[in-house]
C-alpha positions in Angstrom: -12.6 -5.2 30.5 -10.3 -8.1 29.8 -6.5 -7.2 28.9 -6.7 -7.2 25.1 -2.9 -8.3 24.8 -3.5 -11.7 26.5 -7.0 -12.3 24.8 -7.2 -15.5 22.4 -8.4 -13.6 19.4 -8.0 -16.7 17.4 -10.2 -18.8 19.4 -12.7 -15.8 19.2 -12.7 -15.8 15.5 -13.3 -19.7 15.4 -16.5 -19.0 17.4 -17.7 -15.8 15.6 -21.0 -15.9 13.6 -21.3 -12.3 12.0 -24.6 -10.9 11.0 -24.6 -8.9 7.9 -28.4 -8.5 7.5 -29.3 -4.4 7.2 -30.3 -2.4 10.1 -33.8 -1.0 9.5 -36.4 0.4 11.9 -34.3 -0.3 14.8 -33.7 -4.1 14.0 -31.8 -6.6 11.7 -34.1 -7.6 8.8 -34.0 -10.2 6.3 -34.0 -9.1 2.7 -34.8 -10.4 -0.8 -31.6 -8.7 -2.0 -28.9 -10.8 -3.8 -26.0 -11.6 -1.7 -22.1 -11.5 -2.2 -19.4 -13.6 -0.1 -17.3 -11.6 2.5 -14.0 -13.4 2.9 -11.3 -12.3 5.1 -8.1 -11.0 3.6 -6.3 -12.8 6.6 -6.8 -16.3 5.2 -9.5 -16.1 2.6 -11.9 -17.8 5.0 -15.6 -17.0 4.1 -16.9 -14.7 7.0 -20.4 -14.7 5.8 -22.7 -13.7 2.9 -23.7 -10.1 2.8 -26.9 -8.7 1.4 -26.4 -6.5 -1.7 -29.0 -3.9 -0.9 -30.3 -1.5 -3.4 -33.0 0.9 -4.2 -35.6 -0.8 -2.4 -33.6 -0.9 1.0 -32.5 2.3 0.9 -35.9 3.4 0.1 -37.2 1.8 3.3 -34.3 3.7 5.2 -35.3 7.0 3.6 -38.9 6.4 4.5 -38.2 5.6 8.0 -35.8 8.6 8.4 -38.1 11.0 7.1 -40.8 10.1 9.2 -38.4 10.3 12.3 -37.8 13.9 10.9 -41.5 14.8 10.4 -42.9 13.1 13.7 -40.3 11.2 15.5 -38.6 12.1 18.6 -34.9 12.4 18.0 -35.1 15.9 16.3 -37.2 17.1 19.5 -34.8 15.7 22.2 -33.0 18.4 23.8 -29.4 18.7 22.9 -28.4 17.5 26.3 -30.6 14.6 26.0 -29.1 13.7 22.5 -25.6 14.1 24.4 -26.6 11.8 27.0 -27.7 9.0 24.5 -24.4 9.4 22.6 -22.4 8.9 26.0 -24.6 5.8 26.3 -23.6 4.7 22.8 -20.0 5.2 23.7 -20.3 3.1 27.0 -21.9 0.4 24.8 -19.0 0.4 22.2 -16.6 -0.1 25.2 -18.5 -2.9 26.5 -18.3 -4.7 23.1 -14.7 -3.6 22.3 -13.5 -6.9 21.7 -16.2 -8.1 19.4 -15.8 -4.9 17.1 -12.2 -5.1 17.1 -12.2 -8.7 16.1 -14.8 -7.8 13.2 -12.4 -5.0 12.0 -9.3 -7.3 12.0 -11.1 -10.2 10.2 -13.1 -7.9 7.5 -10.0 -5.6 6.7 -6.9 -7.4 7.8 -5.7 -4.7 10.3 -3.6 -5.7 13.3 -5.8 -6.6 16.1 -3.8 -4.2 18.4 -4.4 -1.3 16.1 -8.2 -2.3 15.9 -8.2 -2.1 19.8 -6.0 0.9 20.4 -6.5 3.1 17.6 -10.0 2.2 16.0 -11.9 1.5 18.9 -10.3 3.9 21.3 -10.8 6.5 18.5 -14.6 6.1 17.9 -15.5 6.1 21.5 -13.4 9.5 21.9 -14.9 11.0 18.9 -18.5 10.2 20.1 -17.8 11.3 23.6 -16.4 14.8 22.1 -19.6 15.5 20.2 -21.7 14.3 23.2 -20.0 16.8 25.1 -20.6 19.4 22.5 -24.4 18.9 22.0 -25.5 21.5 24.7 -22.5 24.0 24.1 -24.0 25.1 20.7 -26.0 28.4 20.4 -27.1 30.8 17.6 -26.7 34.4 17.1 -28.2 37.6 17.8 -27.0 40.3 15.3 -27.8 43.7 16.4 -30.2 45.3 13.4 -31.7 48.0 14.9 -34.1 49.2 17.4 -37.2 48.4 15.4 -36.2 44.8 14.4 -34.9 41.5 16.0 -32.8 38.8 14.0 -32.1 35.6 15.3 -29.8 33.1 13.6 -30.5 29.5 14.3 -28.6 26.0 13.5 -31.2 23.4 12.4 -30.6 19.8 11.4 -30.4 19.7 7.6 -32.9 16.4 7.8 -31.8 13.2 6.2 -28.2 12.5 5.8 -26.4 9.7 3.8 -23.0 8.6 4.9 -20.8 6.6 2.5 -17.9 4.9 4.5 -14.6 3.5 3.6 -13.0 0.3 4.4 -9.6 1.3 5.8 -11.0 2.9 9.1 -14.6 1.4 9.1 -15.3 2.9 12.3 -13.5 6.3 12.3 -16.2 8.0 10.2 -18.9 6.7 12.7 -17.4 8.9 15.2 -16.3 11.7 12.8 -19.5 11.8 10.8 -22.4 9.8 12.2 -22.0 11.1 15.7 -22.0 15.0 14.9 -24.9 14.3 12.6 -27.0 12.3 15.2 -25.9 15.0 17.7 -27.6 17.9 15.4 -30.8 15.7 15.3 -30.5 14.4 11.8 -31.7 11.0 10.7 -28.7 9.2 9.3 -28.6 6.3 6.6 -25.1 4.6 6.6 -23.6 2.6 3.6 -20.6 1.0 5.0 -18.0 -0.3 2.4 -18.4 -3.7 0.9 -15.3 -5.1 2.3 -16.1 -3.8 5.8 -19.7 -3.9 6.7 -19.7 -6.0 10.0 -18.2 -3.7 12.5 -20.2 -0.8 11.2 -23.6 -2.7 11.4 -22.7 -3.9 14.8 -21.8 -0.5 16.2 -24.7 1.3 14.8 -27.0 -1.3 16.2 -25.3 -0.5 19.6 -26.6 3.1 18.9 -30.2 2.0 18.6 -29.8 -0.4 21.9 -28.3 2.8 23.7 -31.3 5.1 23.0 -31.1 6.5 19.4 -34.5 6.4 17.8 -34.8 3.4 15.8 -35.5 5.5 12.6 -32.7 7.9 13.2 -30.1 5.4 12.1 -30.1 2.8 9.3 -27.3 0.7 7.9 -27.6 -0.4 4.4 -24.8 -2.9 3.3 -24.1 -3.5 -0.3 -21.8 -2.5 -3.2 -21.0 1.0 -4.5 -22.9 0.5 -7.7 -25.8 -0.7 -5.7 -26.5 0.6 -2.3 -23.9 3.4 -2.8 -25.6 4.9 -5.9 -29.0 4.5 -4.5 -28.0 6.8 -1.5 -26.2 9.2 -3.6 -28.9 9.8 -5.9 -32.1 9.6 -3.8 -34.3 12.6 -3.8 -35.3 12.0 -0.3 -31.9 12.4 1.1 -30.8 16.0 2.0 -27.0 15.7 2.3 -24.2 13.1 1.5 -20.9 12.5 2.9 -18.6 10.2 1.0 -15.1 9.1 2.1 -13.2 7.1 -0.7 -11.2 7.5 -4.0 -11.4 10.5 -6.2 -13.5 8.7 -8.7 -16.0 7.8 -6.2 -16.2 11.3 -5.0 -17.1 12.3 -8.6 -19.6 9.5 -9.2 -21.8 10.6 -6.1 -21.6 14.2 -7.1 -22.7 13.3 -10.5 -25.9 11.1 -8.8 -26.5 14.2 -6.6 -26.7 16.5 -9.8 -28.8 14.0 -11.5 -31.2 13.7 -8.6 -32.2 16.6 -6.2 -28.7 18.5 -6.0 -28.2 17.4 -2.6 -25.0 18.8 -1.1 -22.2 16.3 -1.3 -19.1 16.4 1.1 -16.4 14.4 -0.6 -13.1 13.5 1.4 -11.2 11.5 -1.2 -7.9 10.0 -1.7 -4.3 11.4 -0.8 -0.6 11.1 -1.9 0.8 13.0 1.2 4.5 14.0 0.8 7.3 14.3 3.7 9.9 16.9 2.8 13.0 16.6 5.2 15.6 19.5 4.9 19.4 19.3 5.7 18.8 21.1 9.0 16.1 18.4 10.3 16.3 18.6 14.0 16.6 14.9 14.5 17.2 12.4 11.4 16.3 9.2 13.5 12.9 11.0 15.0 12.0 12.0 11.4 12.5 8.6 10.2 10.6 6.9 12.8 7.6 9.2 12.2 7.7 8.8 8.5 8.1 5.1 8.5 4.7 5.2 10.7 3.1 7.4 8.4 4.1 5.2 5.2 3.3 1.9 6.7 0.6 2.2 9.4 -2.4 0.4 8.4 -0.7 -1.2 5.5 -0.3 2.0 3.9 -4.2 2.4 3.6 -4.4 5.7 4.9 -5.5 9.0 2.9 -2.8 11.1 4.8 -0.2 8.4 4.8 3.3 9.6 4.0 4.2 7.7 0.7 6.4 10.1 -0.8 9.5 11.3 0.7 11.7 14.2 -0.4 15.0 14.8 1.3 17.6 17.5 0.8 20.8 15.8 -0.7 23.2 16.7 2.2 21.1 14.3 4.6 19.8 11.9 2.1 22.0 8.9 2.6 21.8 9.5 6.3 18.0 9.5 6.2 17.8 6.5 4.1 20.0 4.6 6.7 17.6 5.6 9.5 14.5 4.9 7.4 15.7 1.5 6.4 16.2 0.7 10.3 12.7 1.8 11.1 11.3 -0.4 8.4 13.1 -3.4 9.8 11.5 -3.0 13.0 8.2 -3.6 11.7 6.4 -7.1 11.7 4.3 -8.6 9.1 2.2 -11.3 10.3 -1.1 -12.7 11.1 -3.4 -9.8 12.0 -4.8 -11.6 15.1 -1.3 -11.9 16.6 -0.9 -9.0 19.2 2.7 -8.5 18.1 2.0 -8.0 14.5 2.5 -4.2 13.1 1.6 -4.9 9.4 -1.2 -7.0 8.6 -2.9 -8.1 5.4 -4.2 -6.0 2.7 -7.9 -5.7 2.5 -8.6 -5.9 -1.2 -7.1 -7.7 -4.3 -6.6 -4.3 -5.8 -4.2 -3.1 -3.2 -2.0 -6.2 -3.6 -2.0 -5.6 -7.4 -1.3 -1.9 -7.2 1.7 -2.5 -4.5 3.3 -4.9 -6.6 3.0 -3.3 -9.8 4.0 0.3 -8.6 7.0 -1.5 -7.1 8.0 -3.3 -10.5 7.4 0.0 -12.5 9.4 2.1 -10.0 12.5 -0.4 -10.3 12.2 -0.7 -13.9 12.6 2.9 -14.1 15.8 3.1 -12.2 14.6 3.2 -8.4 16.6 1.3 -5.8 14.7 -1.3 -3.8 15.8 -1.2 -0.4 13.2 -3.3 1.4 10.1 -5.5 0.7 8.7 -5.7 -2.9 7.5 -9.3 -3.0 4.1 -10.6 -1.6 4.6 -12.8 1.4 2.9 -16.2 2.3 2.2 -15.4 5.8 -1.2 -17.5 6.0 -2.5 -19.6 3.0 -5.2 -17.5 1.3 -4.3 -14.3 2.4 -3.0 -11.1 1.1 0.3 -9.8 2.4 2.8 -7.4 0.9 5.7 -6.2 3.1 7.0 -2.6 4.1 8.6 -1.7 0.7 11.0 1.1 0.4 12.3 2.6 -2.7 15.2 5.0 -3.2 16.2 7.3 -6.1 12.6 7.3 -7.3 11.9 9.3 -10.5 9.6 12.1 -9.5 7.2 11.5 -12.6 6.9 7.6 -11.7 3.6 6.5 -11.1 4.4 5.6 -7.5 5.1 9.2 -6.8 2.4 10.6 -8.8 -0.7 8.1 -8.2 -2.1 7.0 -5.1 -0.8 3.6 -4.2 -3.1 2.5 -1.4 -0.5 -0.1 -0.1 2.8 -0.1 2.1 4.9 1.4 -0.4 7.1 4.4 0.4 9.2 6.0 -2.3 12.2 8.4 -1.7 14.1 10.7 -3.9 16.7 13.7 -3.1 16.2 17.2 -3.8 18.6 20.3 -4.1 16.3 23.3 -4.2 13.2 24.1 -2.2 11.1 24.9 -5.3 12.2 21.5 -6.8 11.0 19.9 -3.8 7.6 21.5 -3.8 6.9 21.2 -7.3 7.5 17.2 -7.0 5.5 17.1 -3.4 2.3 18.6 -5.1 2.7 17.3 -8.7 0.0 14.5 -8.1 -3.0 16.9 -7.7 -3.9 15.2 -4.2 -3.8 17.6 -1.3 -4.4 15.9 1.8 -1.3 16.7 4.0 2.2 17.4 3.9 5.0 17.0 6.5 8.0 19.4 6.8 11.1 18.6 8.7 13.6 21.7 9.5 14.7 23.8 12.3 14.0 27.0 10.4 10.8 28.7 10.8 11.5 30.7 7.7 11.5 27.4 5.8 8.7 25.8 7.8 6.4 28.7 6.9 7.3 28.9 3.4 6.7 25.4 2.6 3.5 25.3 4.6 2.2 28.5 3.0 3.0 27.3 -0.2 1.6 23.8 0.5 -1.8 22.9 -1.6 -2.8 20.6 1.3 -5.5 20.7 4.0 -3.0 19.8 6.5 0.5 20.8 7.3 2.6 19.3 9.8 6.1 20.7 10.9 8.6 18.3 12.7 5.9 15.8 13.2 3.5 13.6 11.3 -0.4 13.1 11.7 -0.4 15.6 14.7 -4.1 15.3 15.3 -6.9 16.3 17.9 -10.6 16.5 17.6 -10.7 20.4 18.1 -9.0 20.7 14.6 -10.6 20.0 11.1 -9.1 17.5 9.1 -9.6 17.3 5.2 -7.8 18.1 1.8 -8.0 20.1 -1.2 -7.7 19.4 -4.9 -8.3 15.6 -5.9 -8.5 15.0 -2.2 -11.9 16.7 -2.1 -13.1 19.7 0.3 -15.1 17.7 3.0 -14.0 18.2 6.6 -14.1 16.2 9.6 -13.5 16.8 13.2 -14.0 19.6 15.3 -16.9 22.2 14.8 -16.1 22.2 11.1 -18.3 19.2 10.7 -21.4 21.1 11.8 -21.9 23.1 8.4 -21.9 19.5 6.7 -25.2 18.4 8.8 -27.0 21.6 9.7 -28.4 24.8 8.0 -28.5 28.4 9.1 -32.0 30.1 9.4 -32.4 33.6 9.8 -35.4 34.7 11.7 -36.4 38.5 11.3 -39.1 40.1 13.6 -40.1 43.5 12.9 -41.3 45.3 16.2 -43.5 47.9 14.5 -44.0 51.5 15.5 
């Protein structure tokens, strides 16, 4: 494998000819669907035209998937055999690392270094984790008396629809597609219309690695087209959706109007960092929070976009946060040294600019950023933006701004900090910085959040579940918690007679 830091990514991009055709029955197919243009947020370049798949293509995918469940081989593979195929898939992804990373960077604007070191490394790690888990699962044998035998087994749910986001297009391939396949399900993937290319190629590699051709299909298209067709299809048994709160509600409505399939929503976030006077290390906290607020151009559901700091250390912390913000480099996503790339959508750019202007008009101090930059003609670039003294009722504090905008304000009382931290209704994560165990437990126990970090941010491992509460949904990824999304428990009761 070549050294990614010395690869000529721009030369590779010039030669790239992406294939956006859907993956059906194990191969890319032409379709009569309308198309839409996919342009790179890096420079506005036309990457390709993408088929806007709809009900017809989803019907085909479902028919193949159901046939695989009835008479195909994938559900009947031994768990160990499925695990071996998943490992082969991970091998194939590693072999195609550069192509996949380039696709991610071009379609999302993500810095190429992050695409290689975070996205690609992460999906391989997740697939291998679930491959290793495949033959470690077992049922249960409750003791129900001498005359009866009870067996509890875990069985695949059947056909699973997975609606993926654009901010980390391959992450959920590892966190959702891999475990669904590991359990023996057939999977129909609908990638984001902003980022279909890397998902299509990654799932094509799954078929090449040995996943049955009808066990995984990919139908690109819009949310209103392919997305709604998946959500409302009566032949799909479960749907996992990662996206905005509005998207999650639309999918749940479509489920209710069709077959009432289970829906697992992992939705938006508006995570807060709460920094107390006794923070162990102000600079370490500022470094972690700057990363949490600006990584992936602020497009992260757990992102630390709101910072509450006890007044005694407020100015000292702001100084450290400004210094960390100044270390970030806004630039061409295909430059290996870039740490903040382009914004994937025009909506992001509008929201980042609008939220900043509203906050300043309401009295916030603009310490850094705030104005879009001309990094490359035709691209969408907004610098890391830092606001201080932000009113707690301002939209930048209460609404999800999916961009590189971090807002800070001081607090005097713990209860005040908690009210402000959870006023948005989102409950993805909270980061608490203190030397006091009492304070740490008081805040984390009061936190209406799915994840609570103490003296760190984004502490993470595949052994622990990730997900939110409230407006952030109730779906979980990672660890064994994901098994409940993609399997059913069956009780078999045998009476032994007299």
